[in-house]
N, CA, C and O of each residue as an XYZ file, in Angstrom:
632
protein
N     100.731    123.805     94.651
C      99.214    123.326     94.869
C      99.069    122.832     96.093
O      99.811    121.904     96.417
N      98.125    123.319     97.003
C      97.700    122.924     98.223
C      96.606    121.992     98.173
O      95.525    122.308     97.676
N      96.843    120.821     98.679
C      95.843    119.782     98.695
C      95.293    119.442     99.959
O      96.011    119.529    100.954
N      93.813    118.970    100.075
C      93.177    118.581    101.065
C      92.567    117.191    100.861
O      91.918    116.980     99.836
N      92.722    116.318    101.693
C      91.854    114.946    101.544
C      91.059    114.905    102.679
O      91.483    114.815    103.831
N      89.692    114.986    102.276
C      88.560    114.921    103.102
C      87.985    113.515    102.958
O      88.029    112.992    101.845
N      87.421    112.822    104.041
C      86.981    111.524    103.872
C      85.927    111.484    104.848
O      85.882    112.228    105.828
N      84.964    110.482    104.523
C      83.949    109.923    105.435
C      84.170    108.457    105.551
O      84.137    107.799    104.511
N      84.391    107.863    106.686
C      84.574    106.487    107.074
C      83.849    106.032    108.086
O      83.774    106.666    109.138
N      83.162    104.759    107.874
C      82.658    104.254    109.129
C      83.332    103.230    109.779
O      83.276    103.202    111.008
N      83.985    102.351    109.153
C      84.661    101.085    109.465
C      86.124    101.427    109.409
O      86.812    100.467    109.757
N      86.768    102.425    109.102
C      88.055    102.839    109.142
C      88.959    102.620    107.611
O      90.086    103.034    107.337
N      88.010    101.823    106.773
C      88.615    101.470    105.403
C      89.079    102.511    104.576
O      90.149    102.529    103.968
N      88.101    103.479    104.595
C      88.139    104.767    103.846
C      89.176    105.598    104.443
O      89.920    106.269    103.728
N      89.267    105.592    105.676
C      90.336    106.354    106.539
C      91.575    106.104    106.049
O      92.287    106.941    105.494
N      91.872    104.857    106.262
C      93.216    104.480    105.779
C      93.692    104.750    104.409
O      94.855    105.076    104.171
N      92.674    104.594    103.412
C      93.162    105.058    102.052
C      93.547    106.623    101.869
O      94.418    107.103    101.144
N      92.525    107.357    102.850
C      92.695    108.965    102.666
C      93.963    109.302    103.490
O      94.639    110.281    103.175
N      94.282    108.562    104.477
C      95.576    108.799    105.276
C      96.727    108.437    104.257
O      97.615    109.281    104.135
N      96.799    107.470    103.636
C      97.827    107.271    102.670
C      97.863    108.249    101.411
O      98.942    108.528    100.888
N      96.910    108.654    101.037
C      96.836    109.667    100.051
C      97.346    111.173    100.405
O      97.934    111.947     99.650
N      96.983    111.364    101.679
C      97.644    112.702    102.369
C      98.986    112.582    102.642
O      99.761    113.536    102.581
N      99.353    111.277    102.989
C     100.926    111.249    103.199
C     101.679    111.249    101.759
O     102.731    111.852    101.544
N     101.063    110.577    100.941
C     101.818    110.796     99.548
C     101.974    112.168     99.047
O     103.031    112.518     98.522
N     100.888    113.030     99.195
C     100.790    114.321     98.637
C     101.189    115.326     99.661
O     101.160    116.523     99.373
N     101.579    114.893    100.901
C     101.800    116.082    102.034
C     100.623    116.814    102.059
O     100.724    118.017    102.301
N      99.470    116.310    101.850
C      98.309    117.286    102.003
C      97.674    117.208    103.328
O      98.014    116.332    104.123
N      96.781    118.065    103.604
C      96.041    118.096    104.779
C      94.808    117.023    104.841
O      94.250    116.577    103.839
N      94.510    116.719    106.062
C      93.503    115.367    106.249
C      92.224    116.119    107.209
O      92.346    116.687    108.294
N      91.236    115.944    106.559
C      89.985    116.303    107.382
C      89.031    115.093    107.224
O      88.796    114.551    106.144
N      88.506    114.730    108.415
C      87.454    113.905    108.454
C      86.035    114.412    108.447
O      85.673    115.201    109.320
N      85.250    114.014    107.544
C      83.788    114.580    107.477
C      82.949    113.772    108.407
O      82.421    112.733    108.012
N      82.794    114.238    109.713
C      82.090    113.571    110.731
C      80.671    114.219    110.808
O      80.481    115.429    110.939
N      79.651    113.220    110.707
C      78.251    113.585    110.874
C      78.121    114.161    112.136
O      78.886    113.747    113.007
N      77.180    115.172    112.466
C      76.945    115.834    113.552
C      76.427    114.792    114.639
O      76.776    114.763    115.819
N      75.550    113.966    114.023
C      75.178    112.817    114.795
C      75.739    111.507    114.321
O      75.262    110.992    113.309
N      76.755    110.909    115.004
C      77.500    109.771    114.534
C      76.569    108.745    114.142
O      75.405    108.736    114.545
N      77.035    107.914    113.393
C      76.387    106.513    113.022
C      76.569    105.422    114.108
O      77.674    105.169    114.588
N      75.422    104.785    114.472
C      75.619    103.569    115.292
C      75.774    102.368    114.413
O      75.583    102.444    113.199
N      76.107    101.300    114.994
C      76.116    100.057    114.207
C      74.635     99.713    113.630
O      74.449     99.305    112.484
N      73.684     99.921    114.518
C      72.415     99.791    113.955
C      71.869    100.788    112.755
O      71.106    100.498    111.834
N      72.430    101.914    113.022
C      72.202    102.973    111.646
C      72.642    102.417    110.427
O      72.043    102.620    109.371
N      73.856    101.593    110.538
C      74.522    101.305    109.459
C      74.153     99.828    108.805
O      74.823     99.237    107.959
N      73.140     99.464    109.301
C      72.772     98.024    109.203
C      71.834     98.175    107.693
O      70.674     98.584    107.658
N      72.512     97.813    106.691
C      71.973     98.021    105.232
C      71.000     96.963    105.125
O      70.201     97.145    104.207
N      70.835     95.911    105.797
C      69.645     94.768    105.978
C      68.478     95.367    106.242
O      67.430     94.995    105.716
N      68.563     96.477    107.187
C      67.227     96.954    107.658
C      66.669     98.011    107.019
O      67.166     99.122    107.205
N      65.625     97.872    106.219
C      65.120     98.985    105.413
C      64.685    100.244    106.139
O      64.357    101.276    105.554
N      64.706    100.078    107.511
C      64.403    101.340    108.336
C      65.658    101.885    108.910
O      65.570    102.956    109.512
N      66.780    101.323    108.815
C      67.974    101.954    109.457
C      68.263    103.455    108.899
O      67.926    103.834    107.778
N      68.845    104.132    109.727
C      69.169    105.636    109.368
C      69.927    105.405    107.911
O      69.496    106.102    106.992
N      70.792    104.680    107.674
C      71.406    104.854    106.341
C      70.711    104.378    105.275
O      71.021    104.876    104.192
N      69.843    103.538    105.279
C      68.850    103.095    104.525
C      67.818    103.963    104.146
O      67.316    103.971    103.023
N      67.463    104.775    105.181
C      66.478    105.700    104.927
C      67.238    107.080    104.218
O      66.683    107.686    103.302
N      68.279    107.400    104.641
C      69.050    108.522    104.103
C      69.213    108.163    102.511
O      68.877    108.976    101.650
N      69.733    106.929    102.208
C      69.910    106.703    100.828
C      68.678    106.525     99.991
O      68.801    106.866     98.815
N      67.530    106.063    100.364
C      66.304    106.237     99.763
C      65.919    107.645     99.460
O      65.166    107.894     98.519
N      66.433    108.613    100.260
C      65.930    109.897     99.983
C      66.926    110.753     99.530
O      67.828    111.132    100.278
N      66.829    111.121     98.253
C      68.184    111.717     97.427
C      68.121    113.123     97.977
O      69.083    113.814     97.639
N      67.310    113.657     98.667
C      67.670    115.147     99.501
C      67.821    115.034    100.839
O      67.624    115.993    101.585
N      68.184    113.853    101.266
C      68.703    113.812    102.544
C      70.052    114.401    102.645
O      70.918    114.072    101.834
N      70.305    115.313    103.659
C      71.635    115.945    103.728
C      71.942    115.867    105.305
O      71.521    116.770    106.028
N      72.531    115.001    105.739
C      73.060    114.927    107.306
C      73.895    115.921    107.580
O      74.870    116.087    106.847
N      73.685    116.699    108.599
C      74.572    117.781    109.015
C      76.046    117.244    109.532
O      76.217    116.142    110.054
N      77.010    118.155    109.309
C      78.362    117.781    109.669
C      78.667    118.556    110.937
O      78.217    119.652    111.270
N      79.515    117.778    111.573
C      79.944    118.258    112.890
C      80.871    119.583    112.943
O      80.698    120.458    113.791
N      81.848    119.636    111.974
C      82.754    120.807    111.974
C      82.930    121.073    110.638
O      82.870    120.257    109.719
N      83.196    122.494    110.558
C      83.639    123.168    109.305
C      84.913    123.258    108.890
O      85.794    123.123    109.740
N      85.214    123.464    107.732
C      86.708    123.825    107.305
C      86.608    125.257    107.061
O      85.855    125.795    106.249
N      87.602    125.936    107.994
C      87.445    127.418    107.982
C      88.208    128.197    106.722
O      87.982    129.328    106.292
N      89.115    127.288    106.305
C      89.975    127.870    105.096
C      90.013    127.063    103.831
O      91.061    126.693    103.302
N      88.794    126.810    103.373
C      88.543    126.052    102.015
C      89.326    126.783    100.996
O      89.880    126.212    100.056
N      89.359    128.026    101.195
C      89.781    128.841     99.858
C      91.428    128.656     99.676
O      91.944    128.961     98.600
N      92.086    128.232    100.583
C      93.536    127.901    100.413
C      93.788    126.670     99.600
O      94.927    126.527     99.153
N      92.848    125.730     99.339
C      92.914    124.543     98.815
C      92.828    124.642     97.160
O      91.992    125.378     96.634
N      93.534    124.035     96.565
C      93.581    124.114     95.104
C      92.762    122.737     94.608
O      91.858    122.782     93.774
N      93.236    121.469     95.274
C      92.834    120.317     94.933
C      92.151    119.495     96.330
O      92.747    119.478     97.407
N      91.031    118.935     96.149
C      90.475    118.280     97.143
C      90.065    117.001     96.758
O      89.182    116.891     95.908
N      90.669    115.859     97.347
C      90.096    114.581     97.470
C      89.357    114.354     98.248
O      89.597    114.670     99.413
N      88.253    113.759     97.917
C      86.983    113.339     98.729
C      86.855    111.758     98.717
O      86.648    111.035     97.742
N      87.015    111.434     99.936
C      86.704    109.701    100.023
C      85.650    109.405    100.801
O      85.256    110.134    101.712
N      85.107    108.244    100.457
C      83.896    107.588    100.979
C      83.628    106.338    100.814
O      84.160    105.814     99.836
N      82.885    105.613    101.547
C      82.389    104.222    101.209
C      81.346    104.250    100.124
O      80.669    105.271    100.007
N      81.155    103.251     99.337
C      79.905    103.295     98.530
C      78.803    102.462     99.305
O      78.908    101.381     99.884
N      77.736    103.281     99.140
C      76.445    102.720     99.870
C      75.469    102.647     98.611
O      75.368    103.655     97.913
N      74.778    101.550     98.305
C      73.812    101.430     97.517
C      74.269    101.997     96.154
O      73.486    102.678     95.493
N      75.670    101.698     95.667
C      75.952    102.011     94.353
C      76.074    103.861     94.277
O      76.111    104.528     93.243
N      76.114    104.317     95.534
C      76.304    105.788     95.506
C      77.095    106.249     96.765
O      77.297    105.487     97.711
N      77.534    107.550     96.725
C      78.290    107.843     97.885
C      77.131    108.252     99.050
O      75.997    108.641     98.773
N      77.547    108.116    100.101
C      76.535    108.602    101.337
C      76.094    110.098    101.234
O      76.849    110.945    100.757
N      75.015    110.353    101.635
C      74.429    111.716    101.488
C      75.123    112.730    102.027
O      75.075    113.882    101.597
N      75.942    112.276    103.190
C      76.795    113.238    104.145
C      77.924    113.937    103.181
O      78.521    114.969    103.488
N      78.115    113.218    101.986
C      79.017    113.686    101.181
C      78.408    115.092    100.252
O      79.103    116.070     99.980
N      77.172    114.941     99.918
C      76.508    115.951     99.129
C      76.358    116.929    100.115
O      76.672    118.018     99.634
N      75.995    117.025    101.354
C      76.329    117.941    102.340
C      77.551    118.653    102.380
O      77.655    119.876    102.475
N      78.519    117.786    102.299
C      79.948    118.414    102.350
C      80.145    119.439    101.062
O      80.521    120.608    101.144
N      79.848    118.818    100.017
C      79.937    119.352     98.722
C      78.967    120.754     98.659
O      79.280    121.718     97.962
N      78.244    120.727     99.156
C      77.212    121.989     99.255
C      77.481    122.855    100.158
O      76.849    123.911    100.118
N      78.288    122.694    101.007
C      78.827    123.553    102.304
C      79.831    124.693    101.689
O      80.006    125.736    102.319
N      80.453    124.469    100.497
C      81.610    125.282    100.159
C      81.400    125.522     98.699
O      80.736    124.836     97.921
N      82.241    126.873     98.401
C      82.267    127.075     97.002
C      83.630    126.490     96.243
O      84.739    126.906     96.580
N      83.495    125.661     95.370
C      84.620    124.915     94.899
C      85.037    125.322     93.396
O      85.859    124.753     92.678
N      84.293    126.400     93.123
C      84.737    127.176     91.921
C      86.158    127.196     91.563
O      86.897    127.690     92.414
N      86.689    126.769     90.498
C      88.121    126.931     90.092
C      89.039    125.892     90.741
O      90.253    125.820     90.550
N      88.192    124.966     91.663
C      89.132    123.977     92.088
C      88.821    122.465     91.714
O      87.694    122.103     91.379
N      89.860    121.654     91.796
C      89.869    120.293     91.154
C      89.358    119.397     92.233
O      89.815    119.481     93.372
N      88.443    118.556     91.920
C      87.784    117.614     93.224
C      88.121    116.071     92.421
O      87.766    115.705     91.300
N      88.828    115.447     93.313
C      89.086    113.973     92.769
C      88.374    113.129     94.043
O      88.883    113.021     95.158
N      87.143    112.581     93.648
C      86.470    111.609     94.334
C      87.211    110.097     94.312
O      87.627    109.585     93.272
N      87.300    109.491     95.602
C      87.502    108.215     95.464
C      86.729    107.430     96.588
O      86.250    108.008     97.564
N      86.643    106.131     96.391
C      85.674    105.314     97.271
C      86.337    104.053     97.417
O      87.230    103.621     96.689
N      85.756    103.416     98.561
C      86.107    102.083     98.741
C      84.721    101.191     98.913
O      83.711    101.697     99.403
N      84.760    100.093     98.552
C      83.602     99.300     98.485
C      83.763     97.641     98.802
O      84.808     97.011     98.639
N      82.520     97.103     99.278
C      82.753     95.814     99.572
C      82.544     94.906     98.285
O      82.585     93.681     98.395
N      82.336     95.479     97.155
C      82.084     94.682     95.990
C      81.290     95.494     94.840
O      81.204     94.946     93.741
N      80.714     96.745     95.020
C      79.888     97.203     94.113
C      80.460     98.283     93.436
O      81.362     98.781     94.109
N      80.266     98.882     92.272
C      80.813     99.830     91.564
C      80.582    100.996     92.018
O      79.981    101.015     93.092
N      80.898    102.128     91.493
C      80.526    103.490     91.762
C      79.294    103.934     91.231
O      78.918    105.106     91.229
N      78.622    102.874     90.739
C      77.288    103.325     90.041
C      77.128    104.589     89.508
O      77.862    104.852     88.555
N      76.290    105.511     89.911
C      75.685    106.780     89.411
C      76.311    107.831     90.454
O      75.868    108.979     90.471
N      77.322    107.444     91.305
C      77.982    108.343     92.270
C      78.420    109.696     91.574
O      78.299    110.707     92.266
N      78.854    109.823     90.447
C      79.503    111.173     89.753
C      78.026    111.929     89.634
O      77.847    113.072     90.055
N      77.235    111.314     89.148
C      75.981    112.103     88.584
C      75.336    112.727     89.898
O      75.068    113.928     89.899
N      75.080    111.938     91.019
C      74.607    112.728     92.168
C      75.367    113.548     92.790
O      74.818    114.390     93.501
N      76.891    113.523     92.688
C      77.587    114.251     93.491
C      77.864    115.558     92.828
O      77.900    116.611     93.464
N      78.072    115.470     91.460
C      78.327    116.854     90.795
C      77.275    117.894     90.751
O      77.556    119.079     90.575
N      76.008    117.441     90.918
C      75.020    118.438     90.928
C      75.104    118.978     92.336
O      74.400    119.975     92.494
N      75.752    118.600     93.359
C      75.852    119.145     94.673
C      77.202    120.384     94.620
O      77.412    121.212     95.507
N      77.895    120.248     93.503
C      78.886    120.996     93.653
C      78.832    122.287     92.675
O      78.142    122.343     91.658
N      79.591    123.208     93.108
C      79.704    124.519     92.344
C      79.979    124.472     90.886
O      80.774    123.597     90.543
N      79.496    125.216     89.979
C      80.018    125.256     88.742
C      81.364    125.711     88.651
O      81.838    126.452     89.512
N      82.029    125.307     87.637
C      83.307    125.659     87.360
C      84.421    124.820     88.253
O      85.469    125.291     88.695
N      84.030    123.711     88.383
C      84.916    122.762     89.030
C      85.562    121.857     88.138
O      84.871    121.410     87.223
N      86.680    121.522     88.219
C      87.413    120.427     87.460
C      87.165    119.170     88.014
O      87.912    118.848     88.938
N      86.347    118.425     87.695
C      85.773    117.194     88.360
C      86.179    115.996     87.871
O      85.754    115.714     86.750
N      87.039    115.050     88.526
C      87.496    113.929     88.217
C      86.599    112.635     88.397
O      85.994    112.694     89.467
N      86.360    111.620     87.760
C      85.585    110.346     88.032
C      86.040    109.712     89.213
O      87.197    109.447     89.537
N      84.743    109.458     89.945
C      85.130    108.506     91.112
C      85.947    107.235     90.929
O      85.541    106.458     90.065
N      86.932    106.941     91.547
C      87.881    105.847     91.590
C      87.607    104.984     92.686
O      87.662    105.443     93.827
N      87.264    103.557     92.447
C      87.189    102.580     93.782
C      88.607    102.303     94.030
O      89.288    101.967     93.061
N      89.199    102.403     95.288
C      90.482    102.335     95.743
C      90.388    101.193     96.799
O      90.561    101.543     97.966
N      90.138     99.879     96.555
C      90.046     98.841     97.631
C      91.551     98.245     97.631
O      92.185     98.044     96.595
N      91.995     98.010     98.828
C      93.232     97.494     99.126
C      94.529     97.751     98.148
O      95.289     96.910     97.669
N      94.539     99.089     98.015
C      95.743     99.450     97.034
C      96.983     99.672     98.123
O      96.908    100.192     99.237
N      98.049     99.162     97.509
C      99.379     99.609     98.148
C      99.804    101.026     98.106
O      99.219    101.800     97.348
N     100.792    101.433     98.873
C     101.237    102.838     98.366
C     101.702    103.134     97.279
O     101.676    104.309     96.915
N     102.301    102.043     96.406
C     102.946    102.122     95.333
C     101.726    102.109     94.366
O     101.912    102.810     93.371
N     100.691    101.566     94.415
C      99.544    101.665     93.638
C      98.758    103.072     93.730
O      98.283    103.681     92.771
N      98.724    103.453     95.061
C      98.121    104.822     95.119
C      99.142    105.932     94.417
O      98.716    106.836     93.698
N     100.218    105.783     94.654
C     101.007    106.672     94.246
C     101.098    106.854     92.479
O     101.233    107.905     91.853
N     100.991    105.637     92.015
C     100.843    105.607     90.575
C      99.475    106.278     90.132
O      99.474    107.059     89.181
N      98.287    105.968     90.835
C      97.136    106.430     90.406
C      97.140    107.999     90.585
O      96.592    108.686     89.722
N      97.739    108.583     91.677
C      97.871    110.023     91.713
C      98.774    110.496     90.619
O      98.523    111.508     89.965
N      99.787    109.779     90.438
C     100.744    110.547     89.222
C      99.885    110.478     87.865
O      99.946    111.416     87.070
N      99.022    109.265     87.596
C      98.300    109.358     86.435
C      97.249    110.293     86.513
O      96.659    110.453     85.444
N      96.851    110.945     87.452
C      95.831    111.937     87.226
C      96.341    113.202     86.736
O      95.556    114.097     86.421
N      97.710    113.358     86.640
C      98.346    114.730     86.083
C      97.848    115.882     86.851
O      97.502    116.795     86.102
N      97.712    116.113     87.992
C      97.205    117.158     88.757
C      97.970    118.232     88.273
O      97.801    119.364     88.726
């Protein structure tokens, strides 16, 4: 089974978790980079007019991604990591899911959060995915040791 660990991370927290998962699984790592990078002002969730606030208010927002994965068909399992913004995945994750045909693949979303739950993340992400996907519920992975991550992965029974 060939595994891809794709992630979006602004502060580096989700990136660390993604790197650990890729290491445990000997999987490939791919950073989901927006074509227009986020500035600290863009990420100011206290500003209702910041880029991230406006994107999250608009459920149809689809920020462009800087690079494509040329060989997505080679992967059987795709772990997708992201921070939780307003109880949801950032809309760039919807862009990623709508960019590829995941039919017949297993998608395992994981998130990091400063304290909120995954909210309705699964509901909003699954509609962006192809039919015929084996979808796992989003798991919040804050401050997990390698041992805890390994156990979580083992418990998935992929």
